[in-house]
C-alpha positions in Angstrom: -0.1 0.1 0.1 1.3 3.6 -0.8 -0.2 6.1 1.6 -0.4 9.4 0.0 -1.2 12.7 1.4 -3.2 15.2 -0.8 -3.4 18.7 0.3 -3.8 22.4 -0.8 -5.4 26.0 0.2 -9.2 26.3 0.1 -10.0 26.9 -3.4 -6.6 25.1 -5.3 -8.4 22.2 -7.0 -7.8 19.3 -4.6 -11.5 18.0 -5.4 -10.7 18.0 -9.1 -7.3 16.5 -8.7 -8.6 13.6 -6.3 -11.5 13.0 -9.0 -8.7 12.5 -11.5 -6.8 10.1 -9.2 -9.7 8.4 -8.2 -10.6 7.7 -12.4 -7.2 6.1 -12.6 -7.6 3.8 -9.5 -6.6 5.4 -6.3 -8.6 4.7 -3.2 -9.9 8.1 -1.9 -10.3 8.9 1.8 -11.7 12.5 1.8 -11.3 13.9 5.6 -14.0 16.9 4.6 -16.5 14.1 4.0 -15.6 12.1 6.9 -15.9 15.3 8.7 -19.5 16.0 7.3 -20.2 12.4 8.5 -19.1 12.3 11.9 -21.1 15.7 12.8 -24.1 14.3 11.3 -27.4 14.6 13.2 -27.7 11.8 16.2 -23.7 11.4 16.6 -21.6 12.2 19.2 -19.6 14.7 17.0 -22.3 17.1 16.7 -23.7 16.8 20.1 -20.0 17.8 21.2 -20.0 20.7 18.7 -23.5 22.1 20.0 -22.1 21.8 23.4 -19.3 24.0 22.6 -20.7 26.5 20.3 -24.2 26.7 21.2 -27.4 25.6 19.0 -27.2 28.5 17.0 -25.1 26.5 14.8 -27.6 24.1 14.2 -29.8 24.5 10.9 -34.0 24.4 11.6 -33.8 20.5 10.5 -31.1 19.8 13.4 -28.0 19.1 11.1 -24.9 21.5 11.3 -25.4 24.8 10.0 -21.8 25.0 8.3 -21.6 28.4 6.8 -22.7 29.9 10.2 -20.3 28.0 12.2 -17.5 28.8 9.6 -18.0 32.3 9.9 -17.6 31.9 14.0 -14.5 30.0 13.8 -12.8 31.3 10.7 -12.6 34.6 12.5 -11.4 33.5 15.8 -8.1 31.4 16.1 -9.3 30.1 19.6 -12.6 28.7 18.4 -11.3 27.0 15.3 -8.9 25.3 17.4 -11.7 24.2 19.6 -13.6 22.8 16.8 -10.6 20.9 15.5 -10.0 19.4 18.8 -13.6 17.9 18.5 -13.5 17.3 15.0 -9.7 16.0 14.1 -9.9 12.5 16.5 -13.2 11.7 15.2 -12.0 12.0 11.4 -8.5 10.2 11.9 -10.3 7.0 13.7 -12.6 6.8 10.7 -9.8 7.4 8.4 -7.6 4.8 10.1 -10.5 2.4 9.4 -11.0 2.9 5.8 -7.3 2.9 5.1 -7.3 -0.6 7.1 -10.0 -1.8 4.4 -8.1 -1.1 1.2 -6.3 -3.4 -0.6 -2.5 -4.1 0.0 -1.3 -2.9 -3.1 -3.4 0.2 -3.3 -2.7 3.7 -3.7 -4.6 5.2 -1.0 -4.9 9.2 -1.1 -6.2 10.9 1.8 -7.5 14.4 0.8 -6.8 16.4 4.0 -7.2 20.3 3.9 -5.3 20.8 6.9 -2.5 18.6 6.2 0.4 21.2 6.7 -1.3 23.0 9.4 -1.8 19.7 11.7 1.9 18.4 11.0 0.4 15.5 9.4 3.2 15.0 6.7 5.2 12.1 8.4 1.9 10.1 8.4 2.2 9.5 4.4 4.8 8.0 2.3 4.7 11.0 0.6 2.6 14.4 0.3 1.2 15.9 -3.0 0.4 19.6 -3.0 -2.4 21.1 -5.4 -0.6 24.9 -5.7 -2.4 27.8 -7.1 -1.6 31.6 -6.8 -3.4 33.4 -3.8 -5.2 35.3 -6.3 -6.4 32.5 -7.9 -7.9 31.1 -4.5 -9.5 34.4 -4.0 -11.2 34.6 -7.4 -12.4 30.9 -7.0 -14.1 31.4 -3.5 -15.8 34.9 -4.7 -16.8 34.1 -8.1 -17.7 30.3 -7.9 -18.3 29.6 -4.3 -20.4 32.9 -3.8 -18.3 34.0 -0.8 -17.9 37.7 0.2 -14.2 38.9 -0.3 -13.7 39.3 3.5 -15.0 35.9 4.1 -12.6 34.4 1.4 -9.8 36.1 2.7 -10.7 34.9 6.3 -10.5 31.5 5.3 -7.4 31.7 3.5 -5.5 33.6 6.2 -6.5 30.6 8.7 -5.0 28.1 6.8 -0.8 27.6 6.2 0.8 29.5 3.9 1.6 28.8 0.4 5.2 28.5 1.1 4.7 26.4 4.1 2.4 23.7 2.0 5.4 23.7 -0.8 8.1 22.8 1.9 6.1 19.7 2.7 5.7 18.8 -0.9 7.1 15.7 -2.2 5.0 16.3 -5.3 3.6 19.7 -6.5 0.6 19.9 -9.1 0.1 23.5 -10.6 -3.4 24.0 -11.0 -3.3 27.6 -12.2 -3.2 25.8 -16.0 -6.1 24.8 -18.4 -8.1 21.6 -17.4 -6.4 19.6 -20.2 -2.9 20.1 -18.8 -3.8 19.5 -15.3 -5.2 16.2 -16.5 -2.1 15.4 -18.4 -0.2 16.2 -15.4 -2.1 14.0 -12.8 -1.7 11.1 -15.6 1.9 11.6 -15.0 1.7 11.7 -11.3 -0.4 8.6 -11.0 1.9 6.7 -13.1 4.7 7.6 -10.6 2.2 6.6 -7.9 1.3 3.4 -9.2 5.0 2.3 -9.8 5.8 3.2 -6.2 2.7 1.2 -4.8 4.0 -1.8 -6.8 7.4 -1.9 -5.6 6.4 -1.2 -2.1 3.9 -4.4 -2.3 6.8 -6.6 -3.9 9.1 -5.8 -0.8 6.4 -5.8 1.9 7.0 -8.9 3.9 4.9 -12.1 3.4 
């Protein structure tokens, strides 16, 4: 098994890169999706979040109002740290379960937005960073996700810097390019990952 950490700043395009990797055969473990699962209605995670932040962060149907919670925590580092202390252990435990269930010769891609911030690079055989200019991030968040510019800048400021992400990268995928160029780059990266996975599987003890 080859364990790959995939990260990048908000709006960098990790989702598109992970989709392309899955199309080539990767097993994807998406930390964001798991983070939603562990705070679904009726879970201990949602109970803990509500106790920490109050029932104002709940939608009328009892689910977590993620935009409202985001507007609270991304403007306050202490509140963001509190939320992370609740959600991250739950996400980690579920991620390990999914990884254990993957085939022994798989390329397992962990899509982890806060990989850099939480010092998680040593957990993976290699780290891929999806990289774009901050101007591109801001444009995508405002134009495609409908955020205000202030909200977008606050989200970006709450994350690691571009330089910090690149420092931990074994592979950098530039996503300031047309889709066709991104697809070719991911294809090349996949060929490298598949080769590494085969080599790792062959060398593993019986």
